[in-house]
C-alpha positions as CSV (number, residue, x, y, z in Angstrom):
1,X,50.5,106.9,23.9
2,X,51.7,110.4,25.1
3,X,49.1,109.8,27.9
4,X,50.6,106.6,29.1
5,X,53.1,106.8,32.1
6,X,56.6,105.5,31.4
7,X,55.8,102.1,33.2
8,X,53.2,101.2,30.7
9,X,55.5,102.4,27.7
10,X,58.1,99.9,29.1
11,X,55.5,97.2,29.8
12,X,54.0,97.7,25.9
13,X,57.8,97.6,24.7
14,X,58.4,94.3,26.4
15,X,55.1,92.9,24.9
16,X,56.0,94.1,21.4
17,X,59.5,92.1,21.9
18,X,57.4,89.1,22.9
19,X,55.0,89.2,19.9
20,X,57.7,89.8,17.6
21,X,59.6,86.6,18.6
22,X,58.5,84.0,16.0
23,X,59.9,81.2,18.1
24,X,57.1,81.8,20.7
25,X,53.4,80.8,20.2
26,X,52.0,82.5,23.3
27,X,48.4,83.8,23.3
28,X,47.2,85.2,25.5
29,X,50.0,86.9,27.3
30,X,50.1,86.5,31.1
31,X,52.6,88.9,33.2
32,X,52.9,90.1,36.5
33,X,51.8,93.7,36.6
34,X,52.0,94.6,40.3
35,X,54.8,96.8,39.8
36,X,52.8,98.9,37.1
37,X,49.8,100.9,37.2
38,X,46.4,99.2,37.7
39,X,44.5,100.9,34.6
40,X,45.2,99.4,31.4
41,X,43.2,100.4,28.3
42,X,40.6,97.5,27.5
43,X,41.8,96.7,24.1
44,X,44.7,95.3,25.8
45,X,42.9,92.9,27.9
46,X,42.9,89.9,25.3
47,X,46.8,90.1,25.6
48,X,47.2,90.6,29.3
49,X,46.2,88.9,32.4
50,X,46.7,91.0,35.4
51,X,48.2,88.8,38.3
52,X,49.5,89.9,41.6
53,X,52.6,87.9,42.0
54,X,53.8,87.6,45.2
55,X,57.4,86.2,44.3
56,X,58.5,88.3,41.6
57,X,58.2,92.1,40.7
58,X,61.6,92.5,42.1
59,X,63.5,92.3,38.9
60,X,62.7,88.6,38.1
61,X,59.2,88.1,36.8
62,X,57.1,85.3,35.2
63,X,58.0,83.8,32.1
64,X,55.2,82.9,29.7
65,X,54.1,79.4,29.3
66,X,53.2,77.7,26.3
67,X,49.6,77.2,27.3
68,X,49.2,80.9,28.3
69,X,49.6,80.5,32.1
70,X,52.3,82.4,33.7
71,X,55.5,80.4,34.8
72,X,57.1,81.5,37.9
73,X,61.0,81.1,37.8
74,X,63.0,80.0,40.8
75,X,66.1,82.2,41.6
76,X,67.8,79.0,43.1
77,X,67.7,76.6,40.4
78,X,66.2,78.0,37.5
79,X,63.2,75.9,37.2
80,X,59.8,77.2,36.2
81,X,56.3,76.3,37.8
82,X,52.9,77.4,36.6
83,X,51.3,78.9,40.0
84,X,51.9,80.5,43.2
85,X,51.1,77.5,45.1
86,X,53.6,75.5,43.1
87,X,56.3,78.0,43.6
88,X,55.7,77.9,47.4
89,X,56.0,74.2,47.5
90,X,59.0,74.3,45.1
91,X,60.9,76.9,47.3
92,X,60.2,74.8,50.5
93,X,61.6,71.5,49.0
94,X,64.7,73.6,48.2
95,X,65.0,74.8,51.8
96,X,63.1,72.2,53.9
97,X,61.6,74.9,56.0
98,X,58.2,73.3,56.6
99,X,58.9,69.5,56.0
100,X,56.9,66.7,57.5
101,X,59.2,64.5,60.0
102,X,57.0,61.6,59.3
103,X,56.7,61.3,55.4
104,X,59.1,64.0,54.4
105,X,56.6,66.1,52.3
106,X,57.2,70.0,52.4
107,X,54.2,72.1,52.9
108,X,53.6,75.7,51.8
109,X,53.7,77.3,55.5
110,X,53.8,76.3,59.1
111,X,49.8,76.3,59.4
112,X,49.8,74.0,56.1
113,X,52.3,71.7,57.9
114,X,50.2,71.5,61.1
115,X,47.0,70.6,59.1
116,X,49.2,68.0,57.2
117,X,50.4,66.4,60.6
118,X,46.7,65.5,61.1
119,X,46.7,62.9,58.5
120,X,49.4,60.9,60.6
121,X,48.0,61.6,63.7
122,X,44.2,60.9,62.8
123,X,43.1,64.2,64.5
124,X,39.8,65.6,63.1
125,X,39.1,68.7,65.2
126,X,35.9,70.0,63.2
127,X,32.7,67.8,63.7
128,X,29.5,68.2,62.1
129,X,26.5,68.6,64.9
130,X,24.1,67.1,62.6
131,X,25.8,63.7,61.5
132,X,28.7,63.5,63.7
133,X,31.0,63.4,60.9
134,X,34.7,64.7,61.6
135,X,36.9,66.8,59.3
136,X,40.7,67.6,59.4
137,X,40.3,71.2,57.9
138,X,37.9,73.9,58.7
139,X,37.3,74.5,54.7
140,X,36.2,70.8,54.4
141,X,33.9,71.2,57.5
142,X,32.3,74.6,56.0
143,X,31.7,72.8,52.7
144,X,30.2,69.7,54.4
145,X,27.5,71.9,56.4
146,X,26.1,73.1,53.2
147,X,25.0,69.6,52.3
148,X,22.6,69.8,55.4
149,X,21.9,73.6,54.9
150,X,21.3,73.2,51.0
151,X,23.4,76.4,50.6
152,X,24.7,76.7,47.0
153,X,25.5,80.2,46.5
154,X,27.9,79.9,43.5
155,X,25.9,79.2,40.4
156,X,27.1,78.7,36.8
157,X,25.2,79.9,33.6
158,X,26.5,77.5,31.1
159,X,24.8,74.7,32.8
160,X,22.5,74.3,35.7
161,X,24.7,73.3,38.2
162,X,25.4,75.3,41.5
163,X,28.4,74.9,44.2
164,X,28.8,75.7,47.6
165,X,32.5,76.8,47.5
166,X,33.7,79.1,44.8
167,X,36.7,77.0,44.3
168,X,34.4,74.1,43.0
169,X,32.7,76.3,40.5
170,X,36.2,77.4,39.1
171,X,37.2,73.7,39.0
172,X,33.7,72.6,37.3
173,X,34.5,75.4,34.7
174,X,37.4,73.4,33.4
175,X,35.0,71.0,32.4
176,X,33.6,73.2,29.8
177,X,36.8,74.6,28.9
178,X,38.7,71.5,28.8
179,X,41.8,73.4,30.5
180,X,44.4,71.2,32.3
181,X,46.8,73.7,33.5
182,X,48.7,71.3,36.1
183,X,51.1,69.2,34.1
184,X,53.3,66.4,35.5
185,X,57.0,67.0,35.1
186,X,57.7,63.2,35.0
187,X,55.2,62.0,32.3
188,X,52.9,63.7,29.8
189,X,49.8,63.6,31.8
190,X,47.9,67.0,32.7
191,X,45.3,67.5,35.2
192,X,42.5,70.2,35.7
193,X,43.1,70.5,39.5
194,X,46.3,70.8,41.4
195,X,45.0,68.1,43.9
196,X,44.6,65.5,41.2
197,X,48.4,66.2,40.0
198,X,49.4,66.0,43.7
199,X,47.8,62.5,43.9
200,X,49.0,61.5,40.7
201,X,52.8,62.3,41.7
202,X,52.5,59.4,44.2
203,X,52.4,57.0,41.5
204,X,56.0,58.3,40.6
205,X,57.2,58.6,44.2
206,X,55.5,55.6,45.8
207,X,54.5,57.8,48.8
208,X,51.6,56.5,50.9
209,X,51.2,59.0,53.7
210,X,47.7,57.7,54.7
211,X,48.2,55.0,57.3
212,X,45.6,52.8,58.8
213,X,46.0,53.1,62.6
214,X,44.2,49.5,63.1
215,X,46.5,47.5,60.7
216,X,49.7,48.1,58.8
217,X,48.2,49.1,55.6
218,X,49.2,52.4,53.9
219,X,47.5,54.4,51.0
220,X,48.4,57.1,48.6
221,X,45.1,58.6,48.9
222,X,42.9,59.8,51.8
223,X,39.6,58.4,50.0
224,X,41.2,54.9,49.7
225,X,42.1,54.9,53.4
226,X,38.4,56.0,54.1
227,X,37.1,53.1,52.1
228,X,39.5,50.6,53.8
229,X,38.5,51.7,57.4
230,X,35.1,50.4,56.5
231,X,36.7,46.9,56.7
232,X,37.5,47.4,60.2
233,X,34.1,49.5,61.2
234,X,31.8,47.3,59.0
235,X,30.2,50.6,58.0
236,X,28.1,50.6,54.9
237,X,26.8,54.0,54.1
238,X,25.7,53.4,50.6
239,X,22.1,52.1,50.7
240,X,20.0,50.9,47.8
241,X,16.7,52.6,47.6
242,X,15.1,50.0,45.9
243,X,15.9,47.1,48.2
244,X,17.5,46.5,51.6
245,X,21.0,46.2,50.5
246,X,23.9,48.4,51.6
247,X,27.5,48.7,50.5
248,X,30.7,50.2,51.9
249,X,31.7,51.9,48.6
250,X,29.6,53.9,46.1
251,X,31.1,51.9,43.1
252,X,29.5,48.9,44.6
253,X,26.2,50.4,44.9
254,X,26.4,51.7,41.3
255,X,27.2,48.2,40.0
256,X,24.3,46.7,42.3
257,X,21.8,49.3,40.7
258,X,22.2,47.6,37.4
259,X,20.6,44.6,38.9
260,X,17.4,46.7,39.2
261,X,17.9,48.6,35.9
262,X,19.2,45.8,33.6
263,X,21.8,48.2,32.3
264,X,24.8,46.5,30.7
265,X,27.1,49.1,29.6
266,X,30.3,46.9,29.1
267,X,30.1,45.3,25.7
268,X,32.5,42.5,24.3
269,X,34.0,44.0,20.8
270,X,34.3,40.3,19.6
271,X,30.9,38.8,20.0
272,X,28.9,41.8,21.1
273,X,27.8,40.1,24.6
274,X,26.9,42.9,27.3
275,X,27.9,42.9,30.9
276,X,26.8,45.0,34.1
277,X,30.2,45.2,35.5
278,X,33.7,45.8,34.0
279,X,35.1,42.8,36.0
280,X,32.7,40.5,34.3
281,X,33.7,41.8,30.8
282,X,37.4,41.2,31.6
283,X,36.7,37.6,32.8
284,X,34.6,37.0,29.5
285,X,37.4,38.3,27.3
286,X,39.5,35.2,28.5
287,X,37.2,33.0,26.5
288,X,38.3,34.7,23.4
289,X,42.1,35.2,24.4
290,X,42.5,32.0,26.1
291,X,44.3,33.4,29.0
292,X,44.5,31.8,32.4
293,X,46.3,34.2,34.7
294,X,45.3,32.3,37.9
295,X,47.8,29.5,38.4
296,X,47.9,26.9,41.2
297,X,51.0,26.8,43.0
298,X,50.9,23.3,44.0
299,X,50.1,21.4,40.5
300,X,50.4,24.3,37.8
301,X,46.9,23.9,36.9
302,X,45.6,27.4,35.3
303,X,42.3,29.1,35.5
304,X,40.6,32.2,33.7
305,X,39.0,33.4,36.8
306,X,39.9,33.6,40.6
307,X,36.9,31.6,41.6
308,X,37.6,28.3,40.0
309,X,41.3,28.7,41.5
310,X,39.7,29.1,45.1
311,X,37.6,26.0,44.5
312,X,40.4,24.1,43.2
313,X,42.8,24.6,46.0
314,X,40.3,22.9,48.1
315,X,41.5,19.6,46.5
316,X,44.9,20.0,47.9
317,X,43.9,21.4,51.4
318,X,40.9,19.2,51.9
319,X,38.9,22.2,53.1
320,X,35.2,21.7,53.3
321,X,33.6,24.9,54.5
322,X,30.0,24.3,53.6
323,X,28.4,22.3,56.2
324,X,24.9,20.7,56.2
325,X,22.7,21.9,59.1
326,X,20.7,18.9,59.1
327,X,23.3,16.1,58.8
328,X,26.7,17.6,59.6
329,X,28.0,16.7,56.1
330,X,30.6,18.9,54.7
331,X,31.4,20.2,51.1
332,X,34.0,22.1,49.4
333,X,31.6,24.2,47.1
334,X,28.4,26.0,48.0
335,X,26.7,24.3,44.7
336,X,27.3,20.9,46.0
337,X,25.9,21.8,49.4
338,X,22.8,23.3,47.5
339,X,22.5,19.8,45.6
340,X,22.8,18.0,48.9
341,X,20.0,19.9,50.7
342,X,17.5,18.5,48.2
343,X,18.2,15.1,49.7
344,X,16.5,16.6,52.9
345,X,13.8,18.5,51.2
346,X,12.8,16.2,48.4
347,X,13.1,19.1,46.0
348,X,13.3,18.0,42.2
349,X,13.5,21.3,40.4
350,X,15.0,19.7,37.1
351,X,12.0,18.4,35.1
352,X,12.2,16.2,32.0
353,X,10.2,17.9,29.0
354,X,9.4,14.4,27.4
355,X,8.1,12.3,30.2
356,X,7.1,13.1,33.9
357,X,10.6,12.4,35.7
358,X,12.1,15.0,37.6
359,X,15.6,15.3,39.2
360,X,17.2,16.9,42.0
361,X,20.4,18.1,39.7
362,X,20.8,19.3,36.5
363,X,23.4,16.8,35.6
364,X,21.0,13.7,36.3
365,X,18.4,15.5,33.9
366,X,21.3,15.6,31.4
367,X,22.1,12.0,31.7
368,X,18.3,11.1,31.7
369,X,17.6,13.1,28.4
370,X,20.0,10.4,26.5
371,X,17.4,7.8,27.1
372,X,15.0,9.7,24.9
373,X,17.9,11.0,22.5
374,X,19.9,7.7,22.4
375,X,22.9,9.8,22.5
376,X,26.2,8.2,23.5
377,X,28.9,10.6,23.6
378,X,31.3,8.6,25.7
379,X,33.3,6.5,23.3
380,X,35.9,3.7,24.4
381,X,39.2,4.2,22.6
382,X,40.1,0.5,22.8
383,X,37.0,-0.8,21.1
384,X,33.8,0.2,19.5
385,X,31.5,0.6,22.5
386,X,29.9,3.8,23.3
387,X,28.0,4.9,26.5
388,X,25.4,7.7,27.4
389,X,27.1,8.2,30.8
390,X,30.9,9.0,31.8
391,X,30.7,6.6,34.7
392,X,29.6,3.6,32.6
393,X,32.6,4.3,30.3
394,X,35.0,4.3,33.4
395,X,33.4,1.0,34.6
396,X,33.8,-0.5,31.0
397,X,37.4,0.6,30.8
398,X,38.4,-1.8,33.6
399,X,37.5,-4.6,31.3
400,X,40.4,-3.5,29.1
401,X,42.9,-2.6,32.0
402,X,42.1,-5.3,34.7
403,X,41.7,-2.7,37.3
404,X,39.9,-3.7,40.7
405,X,39.9,-0.8,42.6
406,X,37.2,-1.9,45.3
407,X,39.0,-4.1,47.8
408,X,37.5,-6.1,50.7
409,X,38.8,-5.1,54.0
410,X,38.0,-8.7,55.5
411,X,39.7,-10.7,52.9
412,X,42.0,-10.3,49.8
413,X,39.2,-10.2,46.9
414,X,39.1,-7.0,45.1
415,X,36.4,-6.0,42.4
416,X,36.2,-3.6,39.3
417,X,32.7,-2.2,40.3
418,X,31.5,-0.9,43.8
419,X,28.3,-3.0,43.4
420,X,30.2,-6.1,43.5
421,X,32.1,-5.3,46.6
422,X,28.8,-4.6,48.3
423,X,27.3,-7.9,47.2
424,X,30.5,-9.8,48.3
425,X,30.4,-7.9,51.9
426,X,27.3,-9.7,52.8
427,X,29.2,-13.0,52.6
428,X,31.0,-11.7,55.7
429,X,28.1,-9.8,57.3
430,X,25.4,-12.4,56.5
431,X,23.0,-9.7,55.5
432,X,19.9,-10.8,53.5
433,X,18.2,-7.9,52.4
434,X,16.1,-9.5,49.5
435,X,12.9,-10.8,51.4
436,X,10.3,-13.1,49.6
437,X,6.9,-11.8,50.2
438,X,5.2,-15.2,49.8
439,X,7.2,-16.9,52.4
440,X,10.0,-16.3,55.1
441,X,13.0,-16.9,53.2
442,X,15.5,-14.1,52.6
443,X,18.6,-13.8,50.2
444,X,21.8,-11.6,49.9
445,X,21.5,-10.8,46.2
446,X,18.2,-9.9,44.1
447,X,19.2,-12.6,41.5
448,X,18.6,-15.3,44.1
449,X,15.3,-13.9,45.1
450,X,14.2,-13.8,41.4
451,X,15.2,-17.5,41.2
452,X,13.2,-18.4,44.3
453,X,10.2,-16.4,43.0
454,X,10.0,-18.8,40.1
455,X,9.4,-21.6,42.5
456,X,6.3,-20.0,43.8
457,X,5.0,-19.2,40.3
458,X,5.5,-22.9,39.3
459,X,3.7,-24.0,42.2
460,X,0.7,-21.6,41.5
461,X,0.5,-23.0,37.8
462,X,0.4,-26.6,39.2
463,X,-2.4,-25.9,41.4
């Protein structure tokens, strides 16, 4: 100790006081040592982290934070922050020295304010000569150029990753250490990077400094604005290497890749079904909870997913956006158009496994299967009759209600079934579609043709 200068003796005395304070749990100790000699015996290094402080060393130095980081004290308000950048930002908020006139944000200095102004102006002066991408800051441009050159000078010995800027190496180290030194003063969250804390603060402030120049939308993060701009430009930079599809966002490409890999990482905790996207799992969970958050504003019907609500709204609006290119008919749902197209193509993909019949729609096959099974699930609530099809039950109910919804436009008659109205209309039109193959007579109803055919059969027997 005799060889130490007076400065070191004073420093060690201060350390002894801090260590003897039982109310503090600080280890390691970090203090500002810029007023002291630079050579400290190695056996004190676990306790002291030499930090050149730009604000203190004039009588008011750093306090010691509970996580071991230096805590710089503001002389104006007494608040403490954990880093030099934070103190610069804090002091400028007190003095409004470098304050943005557009969004009110305070910057660390005049140059930082000039760079920040480019967020609002859209100026990106640094252009990559290889891919023409532009950047607001020179640092971002320098980092980007290493993508083309492949330079990664900063390597880590704890894993195989390498980084082009040293700052990214420092940030990555916190993945291994778990260190989160940047703490939100308004909630309990902590972050490993200052930029992430900066973004998080906008949750509390509601600040949205990134404004779209093509519409009125504003965003809290620059990345969200970049994604939004692709709505206007149509740019889809994320391309699938296994097919020709391209996407505007990397997350959409990640979800798409599961189509090729079959990966389903999102599992239902109640029935163990697995899904390729979190959105599909969320929709599925409503099967268990019964939740129907999508409500029609016109009739109060509710749906578990947004798609059925969109389809339902066309009942009210009459919108039929799906048009047949062959006959001009329009439909409210794409599925109905697909079914209709089979009228033109003659395609019947739904085949009965018990006979040779095939159908153009799955519902028709379901109805047909009841011929084989004898199932009659549609039961009349007013008598004991049951039917294999819902339409048959609907027609039967008119026997009980007396309802005759099919009205003749040429006289006052009304009918309970559409077929009866069609037969009646021939009285007015004179149409006789049922023709005898043995003579020239024609009839308006198939039953009259059947009666007429008996005349020919009797004549054949007599001969």
